[in-house]
N, C-alpha and C positions, 0 to 999 in steps of 0.2 A: 504493499501501500503505500502511496507517496506520502510524503511528509505534511502537505498541505491538508489534504483528504483525510489524514489522521488527525491533524490539529483542529478541524473544523467539526468532527464527528463529535471528538472529546468535547467541544465545546457545545455542540448541542447535546449530549448526556449531559453535561454538568447542569445546562439549564432546565433541563426536563427533572433531573433530579431535585431541582431547588424548588421548582414550582411544586412537586408532590409534595416535598418536606414542608414548604408552607402549609399545605393543605393537612399534612399529619400534625404538624404544631396546633394548628387550631382546633383537632380533632382532643390533641390529647389535652391544650386548655379546657375542655369543655368534656373532661373526662368519659370520653369514648373512645373507640378504636379508627381508626382511618377505613377500614371497609363499612363500618355503619355510616359512619359519615357519607361515604360516599352513596350508599344505598339509599340515606335520607333524601340527599341531594337528588337524586333521580327521580325518588318519588315525588317529591316536590315540583320540580321540574317537569315530569311530565303529564300531560294533558289530558291523555286518556289513561284509564286503567290499563295496567302493565302485569305480566307475571314475571316469575323467576325466571323463564325461559329467555324471555325478551329482552331482559335486565342483561344477563347473562352473555346472550348473543350482540348484542346492540352496543353495548359500554364493554365488551371484551373482558368482563370479569369470570373467573372460573364457576362455575357453576355450584358446587360445593360451598364455596364462600359465598355466593349469594343466599344459597339455602341454610347455611348458619347462620347468616345475618337476619335473614328474614323469620326464621325459628325464635330468635332472641328477641326481636321486635315484638314478634307476635304474643310471646310469654310474656312480655313486660306490658302487652297491652295498646302497644305503638300501632300496629295495624291489624287491618282485617283481611282475611283471606275469604275470596266468595269462589266456589266452583262454578267454573265455566259451563253453560249450557251445552256447546256445542262438544266439547273434550271434557269428561267429567275429572282426568287426571291434571288438566291444567285449573290456577287457582287465579284470580287477579287480584292485586293487592292495592289497598289503598290506606292510608293514613287514617286510623281513629280519631275521635277529638282529642284523645291525649296526646297521639301523635302530632296532631296538628298543633297544638299547644305547645310540645316540646321541639317541632321540628321549628316553629317561629322563633324562639329563643334561640335555637341554635343556627339555623339559617339565614335569618333577615339581616342580622347584623353583618354576615358573610358575605351574602348577595349585596348589601350597601357597599362593603368595600371592594368588590368584584367591579361594580358598576361606575364608582369612581376612578378604578383604574382604567377602566375602558373609556370615559371622559377625557382623563388625562392624555393618554396615549392617543386618542383619537380613532373616528371610523375606520381612516385609509388604513391605519396600522393594525390595526384588529383585524380587518379583512386581510390584509398582508399574512399576518400570521397565522389566519385560518387557513389561505389558500395555500401557504408553504408548508405546513405541518399536514394540510391532507395530500399535497404532492409526495412528499416526502413519506408517507406512509403508504400511500399507493404504488410507487417505485419501489419501494422497501419490499411490500409485499408481495411484488411481480418478480422482483429478484430471488425470493426467497423460493418461489416455486423454480 
C-alpha cells in the first residue's frame, strides 16, 4: 500500500473512532451502554414501527446484539413488542410511555447537540460528509466482494 493511501485510511479510521467514542461517552454519562443508546436512537428516529430484523439489517448491527438490547429494554418496560399479522415470528417494536419519557431525557439533549453541529458546519459540508461516507462504504463493499 502506498504511504499516502495508508495515511488517509489511518486518518479516516481515527476520525470514525472519535465519533463513535463521543456517542459511547454520551451513553456512559447517562449510565447505559452504547448498544442501548444506538437502539433507542433508532427507535426514536424511525417514523414507522420497526422489527429487530429491520434494525439489524438497516443499521448493520448484529442480530444477537439487537435481540439482547430489545430484551433488556422490554424487561425494563421501555419498549413494547407487537406481533406482526403477516408473520407471527416478527414483532414490531415501539417505545412505551416509560420508554418515551426515558428517551426524551436521554436523546433530546443529544439531538440538540447534533443539530447545533450541523448548523455550525453547514448544509453543504454536512451533505459532503454524507456523500463521502456513502461512496466510501459502497466502494469498500464492492471491493470486499
